[in-house]
C-alpha positions in Angstrom: 0.0 -0.1 0.3 3.4 2.4 0.8 3.6 3.1 -2.9 -0.1 2.6 -4.0 -1.4 6.4 -5.3 -4.8 5.2 -6.8 -6.6 2.1 -6.0 -9.9 1.1 -7.2 -11.4 -1.9 -5.7 -15.1 -3.1 -7.0 -15.7 -0.1 -8.7 -19.4 -0.8 -10.6 -21.5 1.8 -12.1 -24.5 0.8 -14.1 -26.3 3.3 -16.6 -30.3 3.1 -16.2 -32.5 4.1 -19.2 -35.7 5.2 -17.4 -39.2 5.7 -19.6 -42.2 7.6 -17.6 -40.5 7.2 -14.6 -39.8 3.7 -14.7 -36.1 1.8 -15.3 -36.3 -0.1 -18.7 -33.2 -1.1 -19.5 -29.6 -1.3 -17.4 -26.6 -0.8 -19.1 -23.6 -2.1 -17.0 -20.2 0.2 -17.3 -18.1 -1.2 -14.4 -18.1 -4.7 -13.3 -16.5 -4.8 -10.0 -13.4 -2.8 -11.2 -10.5 -3.0 -9.4 -6.6 -2.1 -10.5 -3.5 -0.1 -8.8 -1.6 3.0 -10.1 1.8 3.2 -8.0 3.4 6.5 -7.3 5.9 7.4 -10.4 4.1 5.3 -13.0 2.8 6.4 -16.7 -0.2 4.0 -16.5 -2.0 3.3 -19.9 -5.3 2.8 -19.4 -6.8 0.8 -23.0 -10.2 -0.4 -23.9 -12.1 -0.8 -26.9 -15.2 1.8 -27.2 -17.4 1.1 -24.6 -15.1 -0.6 -22.5 -16.1 1.9 -20.1 -12.7 3.8 -19.9 -14.1 7.2 -19.9 -16.8 6.1 -17.2 -14.0 4.9 -14.8 -12.2 8.3 -15.4 -15.2 10.3 -14.2 -15.7 8.3 -11.0 -12.0 8.7 -10.6 -12.8 12.6 -10.7 -15.8 12.6 -8.7 -17.9 13.9 -12.2 -19.9 10.6 -11.6 -20.0 8.3 -8.2 -20.1 4.7 -8.3 -23.0 2.5 -7.5 -20.8 0.3 -5.3 -17.0 -0.1 -4.8 -14.5 2.4 -3.4 -11.7 4.7 -5.4 -9.0 5.6 -2.9 -6.2 8.2 -3.1 -3.3 6.9 -0.8 -5.6 5.1 1.1 -8.9 7.5 1.7 -11.5 7.1 0.0 -12.2 10.1 -1.9 -15.8 10.5 -0.8 -14.5 11.0 2.3 -13.0 14.7 3.0 -13.7 15.2 -0.8 -12.2 18.2 -1.4 -8.9 17.6 0.0 -8.6 14.2 -1.6 -9.7 15.6 -5.1 -7.5 17.7 -4.9 -4.7 15.5 -5.4 -6.1 14.9 -9.3 -5.9 17.2 -11.9 -7.8 16.3 -14.8 -7.4 16.6 -18.8 -10.7 16.0 -20.3 -10.6 15.0 -24.0 -13.1 18.2 -24.8 -12.1 21.0 -23.3 -14.0 24.0 -22.6 -12.4 27.6 -22.7 -13.7 30.8 -22.4 -12.4 32.2 -25.8 -12.3 36.0 -24.6 -9.9 35.6 -21.6 -6.0 35.3 -22.0 -4.1 33.1 -20.5 -3.3 34.7 -17.0 -7.0 35.3 -17.4 -7.8 32.0 -17.6 -5.6 30.6 -14.9 -6.6 33.0 -12.2 -10.0 32.1 -13.2 -10.0 28.5 -12.6 -7.5 28.9 -9.9 -10.6 29.8 -8.0 -11.7 26.3 -7.2 -8.4 26.0 -5.2 -7.5 27.5 -1.8 -4.2 29.3 -3.5 -3.1 32.5 -2.5 -2.7 35.5 -5.6 0.9 35.1 -5.0 0.9 31.5 -5.3 -1.2 31.5 -8.6 1.3 34.1 -10.0 3.8 31.9 -9.5 2.4 29.2 -10.5 1.2 30.5 -13.7 4.2 32.1 -14.9 5.8 28.2 -14.4 3.1 26.5 -16.5 3.2 29.1 -19.2 6.9 28.9 -19.6 7.3 24.7 -19.1 4.0 24.1 -21.7 5.5 27.4 -24.2 2.6 29.2 -23.8 4.8 32.2 -22.0 4.9 34.4 -25.4 1.2 33.8 -25.8 0.0 34.9 -22.6 -1.6 38.1 -23.5 -3.5 36.8 -26.2 -7.6 35.7 -26.4 -8.1 31.9 -26.2 -10.1 32.0 -28.6 -7.1 33.0 -31.6 -5.3 29.5 -30.2 -4.8 26.2 -32.1 -6.2 23.0 -30.5 -3.0 22.3 -29.2 -2.1 25.4 -27.7 -5.8 24.9 -25.6 -4.8 21.6 -25.0 -1.6 22.9 -23.4 -3.7 25.7 -21.7 -6.1 23.2 -20.0 -3.0 20.8 -18.9 -1.8 24.1 -17.0 -5.0 24.3 -15.5 -5.0 20.6 -14.4 -1.5 21.3 -13.1 -2.3 24.4 -11.5 -2.9 23.1 -8.3 0.1 20.8 -7.9 -1.7 17.4 -8.1 -0.3 13.9 -7.1 -1.9 12.4 -9.9 -2.9 13.7 -13.5 -5.7 12.2 -14.9 -5.9 12.3 -18.8 -8.8 11.4 -21.3 -7.5 10.6 -24.9 -5.0 13.6 -24.7 -3.6 13.7 -28.0 -6.9 13.6 -30.0 -7.3 16.0 -32.5 -3.3 17.0 -32.4 -0.9 16.8 -35.0 2.3 14.6 -35.0 4.1 17.9 -33.6 1.5 18.6 -30.9 1.2 15.1 -30.2 5.4 15.0 -29.9 5.5 18.2 -27.8 2.8 16.7 -25.1 4.6 13.3 -25.2 7.6 15.2 -24.3 5.8 17.5 -21.2 4.2 14.6 -19.9 7.7 12.7 -19.5 9.0 15.6 -17.9 6.8 16.0 -15.5 6.8 12.5 -14.6 10.5 12.6 -14.3 10.0 15.2 -11.4 7.9 13.0 -9.8 4.2 13.1 -11.2 2.0 10.0 -11.5 -0.3 10.2 -14.7 -3.4 8.3 -15.8 -3.6 8.5 -19.4 -6.6 6.8 -21.4 -6.3 6.4 -25.3 -7.1 4.6 -28.2 -4.1 5.8 -29.9 -1.8 1.8 -28.7 1.4 3.2 -30.5 1.3 6.4 -28.4 1.0 4.4 -25.3 3.4 1.8 -26.0 5.9 4.6 -26.7 5.1 7.0 -23.5 3.6 4.6 -20.6 5.6 2.7 -18.1 2.6 0.2 -17.4 -0.9 -0.5 -19.3 -4.3 -1.8 -17.8 -6.6 -3.1 -20.2 -10.3 -3.4 -19.9 -12.6 -4.8 -21.6 -16.7 -4.8 -20.7 -16.3 -3.0 -17.3 -13.9 -5.3 -16.1 -10.0 -5.4 -16.1 -8.8 -8.0 -18.1 -4.9 -7.1 -18.1 -2.4 -5.1 -15.8 1.2 -5.4 -16.2 4.4 -3.5 -17.5 4.7 -2.7 -21.0 7.7 -4.8 -21.1 5.7 -8.2 -19.3 3.2 -8.0 -21.3 5.2 -8.1 -24.4 7.2 -10.8 -23.1 4.6 -13.1 -22.0 3.1 -12.7 -25.6 6.4 -13.6 -27.1 6.4 -16.4 -25.5 3.3 -17.9 -27.3 3.3 -16.6 -30.4 5.7 -13.9 -32.6 5.1 -12.3 -36.0 7.8 -13.8 -38.6 8.5 -11.3 -41.9 9.8 -13.1 -44.7 10.9 -11.9 -48.4 11.0 -14.8 -50.8 10.0 -16.0 -54.1 8.2 -18.8 -55.9 5.8 -19.2 -53.1 2.8 -20.1 -54.2 -0.7 -21.4 -53.2 0.3 -25.0 -52.5 3.2 -23.5 -49.7 0.2 -21.2 -48.5 -1.5 -24.6 -47.6 1.1 -26.3 -46.3 2.1 -23.6 -44.0 -2.0 -23.0 -42.6 -2.1 -26.7 -42.1 1.0 -26.8 -39.2 -0.2 -26.2 -36.2 0.9 -23.2 -34.1 1.0 -21.0 -37.7 -1.2 -18.7 -38.8 -0.4 -16.9 -42.1 -1.6 -13.1 -41.8 -0.2 -11.7 -45.1 1.1 -12.2 -48.8 1.9 -9.2 -50.8 3.1 -9.5 -54.3 6.2 -6.7 -54.3 7.0 -7.4 -58.1 10.3 -8.8 -58.0 9.5 -11.0 -54.9 6.6 -11.7 -52.5 6.2 -10.8 -48.6 4.6 -13.1 -46.0 3.8 -12.5 -42.5 3.2 -15.3 -40.3 2.0 -15.6 -36.8 3.8 -18.7 -35.0 5.4 -20.1 -32.0 9.1 -18.9 -32.4 10.5 -22.5 -32.0 8.3 -23.1 -35.5 11.1 -20.9 -37.7 13.6 -23.6 -38.1 10.4 -25.4 -39.4 9.1 -22.9 -41.7 12.3 -21.9 -43.2 13.4 -25.8 -44.2 9.8 -26.6 -45.4 9.7 -23.9 -48.2 13.7 -24.5 -49.1 13.0 -27.7 -49.9 9.4 -26.6 -51.8 12.0 -24.7 -54.0 11.2 -21.4 -52.5 13.8 -18.6 -52.3 14.3 -17.0 -49.1 15.8 -14.2 -49.8 14.9 -13.1 -46.0 13.6 -13.5 -42.5 13.0 -11.7 -39.7 10.9 -11.8 -36.6 9.1 -8.7 -35.4 9.0 -7.1 -31.9 5.2 -7.9 -30.5 3.2 -4.6 -30.5 0.8 -3.4 -27.9 -1.3 -3.4 -30.5 -1.0 -7.2 -30.6 -1.6 -7.8 -27.1 -4.5 -5.3 -27.0 -6.5 -7.2 -29.8 -5.2 -10.6 -28.4 -6.6 -9.7 -24.8 -10.3 -8.0 -25.9 -10.4 -10.5 -28.6 -10.2 -7.8 -31.6 -13.8 -6.3 -30.0 -14.1 -2.6 -31.2 -17.7 -2.3 -30.7 -18.7 1.9 -30.9 -20.9 3.7 -28.3 
């Protein structure tokens, strides 16, 4: 418990559809959800659309109240002494709403009113954050003139104004161009190095793989895996990897023979003109069998390259390829 900053224990949340005052349908959004985020982690929270990620974040930040279970910050339930405990959380939502007629300084001063901060502290923190996030030279410009990336950086400054212990981000790179994504990623890494714990919900699996230290995968309101990214990739690597081959003279008979072999799945065959590209999923110990089989059947093998398991591979394996829009 000493290093646990955020803990969800058996959290349940139902959405009830009513008609004429009566409940006609109940949808279980969170089903006894439990996980922990340790101090110093950048925790990636993954799941297909409709899995319950945003509902979880709304419960953590107090926007929604769970029906059962507990949400603890440093061992204290956020519903007890809620102001002090919720002040330990900074929140950057996916959809940001800022007043376009205010400038950066005015915006930060306005939102600082929600926290018990002195005028001196507000001035000091505003100056530090605007410099950190590259907004210092735009501090007097109306927010309505800002690009989406600049607005997201200002919203991040608001979330950090009261020096939270954990920063919760819901789809933080949504709508950003590659330059904006890179800049945000750099800021988050720097904040983490300074001791800030981060919980990041995202559909962009490559982004989570790039920045996060640990991952929790949720599906149908339940946590189905929680480990470090390296542990997840290592476990999947032991059971199946992708193998990329560049060959010639590969035909339907060769494909059929590979497909019949237990433990081998032919994922892709591409004709590249002079060569063919074959992508297989297989157990690592079957690589010698594949090369021997191809060579003995007069297939020319020009290159053979195992591919690292990506977080997307893990995600699709764990969720069964589910991607239900909701």
